[in-house]
PyMOL commands that place a pseudoatom at each C-alpha (Angstrom):
pseudoatom trace, name=CA, resn=MET, resi=1, chain=A, elem=C, hetatm=0, pos=[-53.042, 24.018, 13.114]
pseudoatom trace, name=CA, resn=SER, resi=2, chain=A, elem=C, hetatm=0, pos=[-53.837, 21.913, 10.035]
pseudoatom trace, name=CA, resn=LEU, resi=3, chain=A, elem=C, hetatm=0, pos=[-56.850, 19.661, 9.897]
pseudoatom trace, name=CA, resn=PHE, resi=4, chain=A, elem=C, hetatm=0, pos=[-54.692, 16.703, 10.007]
pseudoatom trace, name=CA, resn=ASN, resi=5, chain=A, elem=C, hetatm=0, pos=[-53.288, 17.627, 13.334]
pseudoatom trace, name=CA, resn=ILE, resi=6, chain=A, elem=C, hetatm=0, pos=[-56.898, 17.713, 14.796]
pseudoatom trace, name=CA, resn=PHE, resi=7, chain=A, elem=C, hetatm=0, pos=[-57.168, 13.906, 14.007]
pseudoatom trace, name=CA, resn=GLY, resi=8, chain=A, elem=C, hetatm=0, pos=[-54.099, 13.317, 16.355]
pseudoatom trace, name=CA, resn=VAL, resi=9, chain=A, elem=C, hetatm=0, pos=[-55.140, 15.518, 19.141]
pseudoatom trace, name=CA, resn=ALA, resi=10, chain=A, elem=C, hetatm=0, pos=[-58.703, 14.369, 19.091]
pseudoatom trace, name=CA, resn=GLY, resi=11, chain=A, elem=C, hetatm=0, pos=[-57.600, 10.768, 18.948]
pseudoatom trace, name=CA, resn=SER, resi=12, chain=A, elem=C, hetatm=0, pos=[-55.222, 11.259, 21.869]
pseudoatom trace, name=CA, resn=ALA, resi=13, chain=A, elem=C, hetatm=0, pos=[-58.134, 12.692, 23.828]
pseudoatom trace, name=CA, resn=MET, resi=14, chain=A, elem=C, hetatm=0, pos=[-60.364, 9.800, 23.027]
pseudoatom trace, name=CA, resn=SER, resi=15, chain=A, elem=C, hetatm=0, pos=[-57.679, 7.313, 24.245]
pseudoatom trace, name=CA, resn=ALA, resi=16, chain=A, elem=C, hetatm=0, pos=[-57.301, 9.312, 27.393]
pseudoatom trace, name=CA, resn=GLN, resi=17, chain=A, elem=C, hetatm=0, pos=[-61.025, 9.361, 28.054]
pseudoatom trace, name=CA, resn=SER, resi=18, chain=A, elem=C, hetatm=0, pos=[-61.179, 5.641, 27.440]
pseudoatom trace, name=CA, resn=VAL, resi=19, chain=A, elem=C, hetatm=0, pos=[-58.690, 5.041, 30.184]
pseudoatom trace, name=CA, resn=ARG, resi=20, chain=A, elem=C, hetatm=0, pos=[-60.571, 7.368, 32.380]
pseudoatom trace, name=CA, resn=LEU, resi=21, chain=A, elem=C, hetatm=0, pos=[-63.889, 5.364, 31.711]
pseudoatom trace, name=CA, resn=ASN, resi=22, chain=A, elem=C, hetatm=0, pos=[-62.027, 2.048, 32.484]
pseudoatom trace, name=CA, resn=VAL, resi=23, chain=A, elem=C, hetatm=0, pos=[-60.725, 3.377, 35.718]
pseudoatom trace, name=CA, resn=VAL, resi=24, chain=A, elem=C, hetatm=0, pos=[-64.105, 4.581, 36.797]
pseudoatom trace, name=CA, resn=ALA, resi=25, chain=A, elem=C, hetatm=0, pos=[-65.592, 1.170, 35.957]
pseudoatom trace, name=CA, resn=SER, resi=26, chain=A, elem=C, hetatm=0, pos=[-62.983, -0.501, 38.078]
pseudoatom trace, name=CA, resn=ASN, resi=27, chain=A, elem=C, hetatm=0, pos=[-63.638, 1.872, 40.974]
pseudoatom trace, name=CA, resn=LEU, resi=28, chain=A, elem=C, hetatm=0, pos=[-67.439, 1.413, 40.734]
pseudoatom trace, name=CA, resn=ALA, resi=29, chain=A, elem=C, hetatm=0, pos=[-66.957, -2.476, 40.543]
pseudoatom trace, name=CA, resn=ASN, resi=30, chain=A, elem=C, hetatm=0, pos=[-64.988, -2.479, 43.782]
pseudoatom trace, name=CA, resn=ALA, resi=31, chain=A, elem=C, hetatm=0, pos=[-67.019, 0.173, 45.567]
pseudoatom trace, name=CA, resn=ASP, resi=32, chain=A, elem=C, hetatm=0, pos=[-68.579, -2.334, 48.028]
pseudoatom trace, name=CA, resn=SER, resi=33, chain=A, elem=C, hetatm=0, pos=[-65.882, -4.853, 48.321]
pseudoatom trace, name=CA, resn=ALA, resi=34, chain=A, elem=C, hetatm=0, pos=[-64.964, -5.440, 52.009]
pseudoatom trace, name=CA, resn=ALA, resi=35, chain=A, elem=C, hetatm=0, pos=[-61.776, -6.519, 53.593]
pseudoatom trace, name=CA, resn=SER, resi=36, chain=A, elem=C, hetatm=0, pos=[-60.420, -7.697, 56.851]
pseudoatom trace, name=CA, resn=SER, resi=37, chain=A, elem=C, hetatm=0, pos=[-57.597, -5.134, 57.095]
pseudoatom trace, name=CA, resn=THR, resi=38, chain=A, elem=C, hetatm=0, pos=[-56.681, -1.817, 55.619]
pseudoatom trace, name=CA, resn=ASP, resi=39, chain=A, elem=C, hetatm=0, pos=[-53.739, -3.314, 53.644]
pseudoatom trace, name=CA, resn=GLN, resi=40, chain=A, elem=C, hetatm=0, pos=[-56.167, -5.562, 51.709]
pseudoatom trace, name=CA, resn=THR, resi=41, chain=A, elem=C, hetatm=0, pos=[-58.794, -2.921, 51.049]
pseudoatom trace, name=CA, resn=TYR, resi=42, chain=A, elem=C, hetatm=0, pos=[-59.210, -1.601, 47.441]
pseudoatom trace, name=CA, resn=ARG, resi=43, chain=A, elem=C, hetatm=0, pos=[-58.359, 1.986, 47.046]
pseudoatom trace, name=CA, resn=ALA, resi=44, chain=A, elem=C, hetatm=0, pos=[-59.859, 4.204, 44.392]
pseudoatom trace, name=CA, resn=ARG, resi=45, chain=A, elem=C, hetatm=0, pos=[-57.743, 4.799, 41.412]
pseudoatom trace, name=CA, resn=ILE, resi=46, chain=A, elem=C, hetatm=0, pos=[-57.385, 8.167, 39.561]
pseudoatom trace, name=CA, resn=PRO, resi=47, chain=A, elem=C, hetatm=0, pos=[-55.893, 8.633, 36.074]
pseudoatom trace, name=CA, resn=VAL, resi=48, chain=A, elem=C, hetatm=0, pos=[-53.271, 11.300, 35.692]
pseudoatom trace, name=CA, resn=PHE, resi=49, chain=A, elem=C, hetatm=0, pos=[-53.148, 13.093, 32.340]
pseudoatom trace, name=CA, resn=SER, resi=50, chain=A, elem=C, hetatm=0, pos=[-50.382, 15.314, 30.772]
pseudoatom trace, name=CA, resn=ALA, resi=51, chain=A, elem=C, hetatm=0, pos=[-50.371, 17.573, 27.704]
pseudoatom trace, name=CA, resn=VAL, resi=52, chain=A, elem=C, hetatm=0, pos=[-47.835, 16.539, 25.108]
pseudoatom trace, name=CA, resn=MET, resi=53, chain=A, elem=C, hetatm=0, pos=[-46.755, 18.220, 21.859]
pseudoatom trace, name=CA, resn=THR, resi=54, chain=A, elem=C, hetatm=0, pos=[-47.995, 16.228, 18.858]
pseudoatom trace, name=CA, resn=ARG, resi=55, chain=A, elem=C, hetatm=0, pos=[-45.440, 14.560, 16.601]
pseudoatom trace, name=CA, resn=PHE, resi=56, chain=A, elem=C, hetatm=0, pos=[-46.386, 16.616, 13.728]
pseudoatom trace, name=CA, resn=GLY, resi=57, chain=A, elem=C, hetatm=0, pos=[-44.143, 19.580, 14.840]
pseudoatom trace, name=CA, resn=ASP, resi=58, chain=A, elem=C, hetatm=0, pos=[-46.927, 22.236, 15.127]
pseudoatom trace, name=CA, resn=PRO, resi=59, chain=A, elem=C, hetatm=0, pos=[-46.049, 24.103, 18.501]
pseudoatom trace, name=CA, resn=THR, resi=60, chain=A, elem=C, hetatm=0, pos=[-49.594, 25.075, 19.037]
pseudoatom trace, name=CA, resn=ALA, resi=61, chain=A, elem=C, hetatm=0, pos=[-50.949, 21.574, 18.725]
pseudoatom trace, name=CA, resn=VAL, resi=62, chain=A, elem=C, hetatm=0, pos=[-51.109, 19.568, 21.881]
pseudoatom trace, name=CA, resn=GLY, resi=63, chain=A, elem=C, hetatm=0, pos=[-52.379, 16.124, 22.677]
pseudoatom trace, name=CA, resn=VAL, resi=64, chain=A, elem=C, hetatm=0, pos=[-53.026, 14.421, 25.912]
pseudoatom trace, name=CA, resn=ARG, resi=65, chain=A, elem=C, hetatm=0, pos=[-51.413, 11.231, 27.326]
pseudoatom trace, name=CA, resn=VAL, resi=66, chain=A, elem=C, hetatm=0, pos=[-52.109, 9.171, 30.411]
pseudoatom trace, name=CA, resn=ALA, resi=67, chain=A, elem=C, hetatm=0, pos=[-49.068, 9.697, 32.622]
pseudoatom trace, name=CA, resn=GLY, resi=68, chain=A, elem=C, hetatm=0, pos=[-50.168, 7.029, 35.057]
pseudoatom trace, name=CA, resn=VAL, resi=69, chain=A, elem=C, hetatm=0, pos=[-52.910, 5.735, 37.272]
pseudoatom trace, name=CA, resn=VAL, resi=70, chain=A, elem=C, hetatm=0, pos=[-52.441, 6.494, 41.164]
pseudoatom trace, name=CA, resn=GLN, resi=71, chain=A, elem=C, hetatm=0, pos=[-54.363, 5.472, 44.172]
pseudoatom trace, name=CA, resn=SER, resi=72, chain=A, elem=C, hetatm=0, pos=[-56.465, 7.903, 45.829]
pseudoatom trace, name=CA, resn=ASP, resi=73, chain=A, elem=C, hetatm=0, pos=[-55.262, 9.177, 49.382]
pseudoatom trace, name=CA, resn=ALA, resi=74, chain=A, elem=C, hetatm=0, pos=[-58.777, 9.579, 50.767]
pseudoatom trace, name=CA, resn=PRO, resi=75, chain=A, elem=C, hetatm=0, pos=[-59.324, 7.852, 54.096]
pseudoatom trace, name=CA, resn=LEU, resi=76, chain=A, elem=C, hetatm=0, pos=[-60.812, 4.333, 53.879]
pseudoatom trace, name=CA, resn=ARG, resi=77, chain=A, elem=C, hetatm=0, pos=[-64.297, 3.580, 55.480]
pseudoatom trace, name=CA, resn=SER, resi=78, chain=A, elem=C, hetatm=0, pos=[-64.782, 1.095, 58.324]
pseudoatom trace, name=CA, resn=ARG, resi=79, chain=A, elem=C, hetatm=0, pos=[-68.179, -0.398, 59.280]
pseudoatom trace, name=CA, resn=TYR, resi=80, chain=A, elem=C, hetatm=0, pos=[-69.021, -2.228, 62.410]
pseudoatom trace, name=CA, resn=ALA, resi=81, chain=A, elem=C, hetatm=0, pos=[-70.099, -5.640, 61.455]
pseudoatom trace, name=CA, resn=PRO, resi=82, chain=A, elem=C, hetatm=0, pos=[-69.160, -8.266, 64.042]
pseudoatom trace, name=CA, resn=GLY, resi=83, chain=A, elem=C, hetatm=0, pos=[-71.085, -10.966, 62.280]
pseudoatom trace, name=CA, resn=ASN, resi=84, chain=A, elem=C, hetatm=0, pos=[-69.206, -10.663, 58.950]
pseudoatom trace, name=CA, resn=PRO, resi=85, chain=A, elem=C, hetatm=0, pos=[-66.717, -13.264, 58.259]
pseudoatom trace, name=CA, resn=LEU, resi=86, chain=A, elem=C, hetatm=0, pos=[-64.309, -10.537, 57.091]
pseudoatom trace, name=CA, resn=ALA, resi=87, chain=A, elem=C, hetatm=0, pos=[-64.510, -8.656, 60.355]
pseudoatom trace, name=CA, resn=ASP, resi=88, chain=A, elem=C, hetatm=0, pos=[-61.399, -7.879, 62.205]
pseudoatom trace, name=CA, resn=LYS, resi=89, chain=A, elem=C, hetatm=0, pos=[-60.742, -8.636, 65.924]
pseudoatom trace, name=CA, resn=ASN, resi=90, chain=A, elem=C, hetatm=0, pos=[-62.653, -5.555, 66.822]
pseudoatom trace, name=CA, resn=GLY, resi=91, chain=A, elem=C, hetatm=0, pos=[-65.675, -6.437, 64.569]
pseudoatom trace, name=CA, resn=TYR, resi=92, chain=A, elem=C, hetatm=0, pos=[-64.932, -4.040, 61.835]
pseudoatom trace, name=CA, resn=ILE, resi=93, chain=A, elem=C, hetatm=0, pos=[-64.936, -4.544, 58.092]
pseudoatom trace, name=CA, resn=HIS, resi=94, chain=A, elem=C, hetatm=0, pos=[-62.841, -2.072, 55.948]
pseudoatom trace, name=CA, resn=LEU, resi=95, chain=A, elem=C, hetatm=0, pos=[-64.417, -0.690, 52.843]
pseudoatom trace, name=CA, resn=PRO, resi=96, chain=A, elem=C, hetatm=0, pos=[-62.840, 1.226, 49.868]
pseudoatom trace, name=CA, resn=ASN, resi=97, chain=A, elem=C, hetatm=0, pos=[-62.643, 5.044, 49.704]
pseudoatom trace, name=CA, resn=VAL, resi=98, chain=A, elem=C, hetatm=0, pos=[-64.737, 4.940, 46.586]
pseudoatom trace, name=CA, resn=ASN, resi=99, chain=A, elem=C, hetatm=0, pos=[-67.261, 7.808, 46.457]
pseudoatom trace, name=CA, resn=VAL, resi=100, chain=A, elem=C, hetatm=0, pos=[-69.966, 6.458, 44.099]
pseudoatom trace, name=CA, resn=ILE, resi=101, chain=A, elem=C, hetatm=0, pos=[-71.347, 9.964, 43.397]
pseudoatom trace, name=CA, resn=GLU, resi=102, chain=A, elem=C, hetatm=0, pos=[-68.066, 11.341, 42.398]
pseudoatom trace, name=CA, resn=GLN, resi=103, chain=A, elem=C, hetatm=0, pos=[-67.388, 8.301, 40.192]
pseudoatom trace, name=CA, resn=MET, resi=104, chain=A, elem=C, hetatm=0, pos=[-70.853, 8.599, 38.422]
pseudoatom trace, name=CA, resn=ALA, resi=105, chain=A, elem=C, hetatm=0, pos=[-70.108, 12.320, 37.726]
pseudoatom trace, name=CA, resn=ASP, resi=106, chain=A, elem=C, hetatm=0, pos=[-66.635, 11.473, 36.480]
pseudoatom trace, name=CA, resn=MET, resi=107, chain=A, elem=C, hetatm=0, pos=[-68.154, 8.770, 34.177]
pseudoatom trace, name=CA, resn=ILE, resi=108, chain=A, elem=C, hetatm=0, pos=[-70.581, 11.204, 32.815]
pseudoatom trace, name=CA, resn=SER, resi=109, chain=A, elem=C, hetatm=0, pos=[-67.970, 13.743, 32.199]
pseudoatom trace, name=CA, resn=ALA, resi=110, chain=A, elem=C, hetatm=0, pos=[-65.569, 11.234, 30.621]
pseudoatom trace, name=CA, resn=SER, resi=111, chain=A, elem=C, hetatm=0, pos=[-68.452, 9.959, 28.321]
pseudoatom trace, name=CA, resn=ARG, resi=112, chain=A, elem=C, hetatm=0, pos=[-69.440, 13.361, 27.162]
pseudoatom trace, name=CA, resn=THR, resi=113, chain=A, elem=C, hetatm=0, pos=[-65.806, 14.380, 26.565]
pseudoatom trace, name=CA, resn=TYR, resi=114, chain=A, elem=C, hetatm=0, pos=[-65.310, 11.250, 24.422]
pseudoatom trace, name=CA, resn=GLN, resi=115, chain=A, elem=C, hetatm=0, pos=[-68.382, 12.095, 22.478]
pseudoatom trace, name=CA, resn=ASP, resi=116, chain=A, elem=C, hetatm=0, pos=[-67.384, 15.573, 21.901]
pseudoatom trace, name=CA, resn=ASN, resi=117, chain=A, elem=C, hetatm=0, pos=[-64.056, 14.347, 20.485]
pseudoatom trace, name=CA, resn=VAL, resi=118, chain=A, elem=C, hetatm=0, pos=[-65.881, 12.097, 18.167]
pseudoatom trace, name=CA, resn=GLN, resi=119, chain=A, elem=C, hetatm=0, pos=[-67.891, 14.992, 16.901]
pseudoatom trace, name=CA, resn=VAL, resi=120, chain=A, elem=C, hetatm=0, pos=[-64.729, 16.973, 16.338]
pseudoatom trace, name=CA, resn=LEU, resi=121, chain=A, elem=C, hetatm=0, pos=[-63.330, 14.038, 14.260]
pseudoatom trace, name=CA, resn=ASN, resi=122, chain=A, elem=C, hetatm=0, pos=[-66.499, 13.891, 12.238]
pseudoatom trace, name=CA, resn=THR, resi=123, chain=A, elem=C, hetatm=0, pos=[-66.551, 17.559, 11.604]
pseudoatom trace, name=CA, resn=SER, resi=124, chain=A, elem=C, hetatm=0, pos=[-62.866, 17.718, 10.589]
pseudoatom trace, name=CA, resn=LYS, resi=125, chain=A, elem=C, hetatm=0, pos=[-63.573, 14.794, 8.227]
pseudoatom trace, name=CA, resn=GLN, resi=126, chain=A, elem=C, hetatm=0, pos=[-66.442, 16.740, 6.675]
pseudoatom trace, name=CA, resn=LEU, resi=127, chain=A, elem=C, hetatm=0, pos=[-64.226, 19.874, 6.203]
pseudoatom trace, name=CA, resn=LEU, resi=128, chain=A, elem=C, hetatm=0, pos=[-61.601, 17.842, 4.565]
pseudoatom trace, name=CA, resn=LEU, resi=129, chain=A, elem=C, hetatm=0, pos=[-64.037, 16.138, 2.203]
pseudoatom trace, name=CA, resn=ASN, resi=130, chain=A, elem=C, hetatm=0, pos=[-65.615, 19.508, 1.402]
pseudoatom trace, name=CA, resn=THR, resi=131, chain=A, elem=C, hetatm=0, pos=[-62.095, 21.003, 0.619]
pseudoatom trace, name=CA, resn=LEU, resi=132, chain=A, elem=C, hetatm=0, pos=[-61.362, 18.162, -1.767]
pseudoatom trace, name=CA, resn=ARG, resi=133, chain=A, elem=C, hetatm=0, pos=[-64.698, 18.761, -3.597]
pseudoatom trace, name=CA, resn=LEU, resi=134, chain=A, elem=C, hetatm=0, pos=[-63.653, 22.364, -4.240]
pseudoatom trace, name=CA, resn=GLY, resi=135, chain=A, elem=C, hetatm=0, pos=[-61.339, 21.128, -6.988]
pseudoatom trace, name=CA, resn=GLN, resi=136, chain=A, elem=C, hetatm=0, pos=[-64.071, 19.247, -8.903]
for i in range(1, 136): cmd.bond("trace and resi %d" % i, "trace and resi %d" % (i + 1))
show_as sticks, trace
zoom trace
């Protein structure tokens, strides 16, 4: 793998982690949103990644892309709150299936992975600059 391929691989990873961070932010923003029915309730979203070959033709170099964002199939939560204006006829409000602890862990993981790829890019840049200086 040449140093130029590293830029493409790390760049695709940074792009994927950026999508992951945006999805986590959306999930956390809607973690406490209530609805009057299960059809209207926010469902946690999960990004799906897939490995791809880079366009540079190196068979060992792979990147990552976001294949899509799917909804979680975890069960929704219900809470008995008969005084809430969003309560259904039985007095329950329906809450999203967002697990805040899992989302925070996912956010930390995505943030660190993004930072690691920034470090890979910086190191690769330094290696290329040092290689260019060899000819001086």
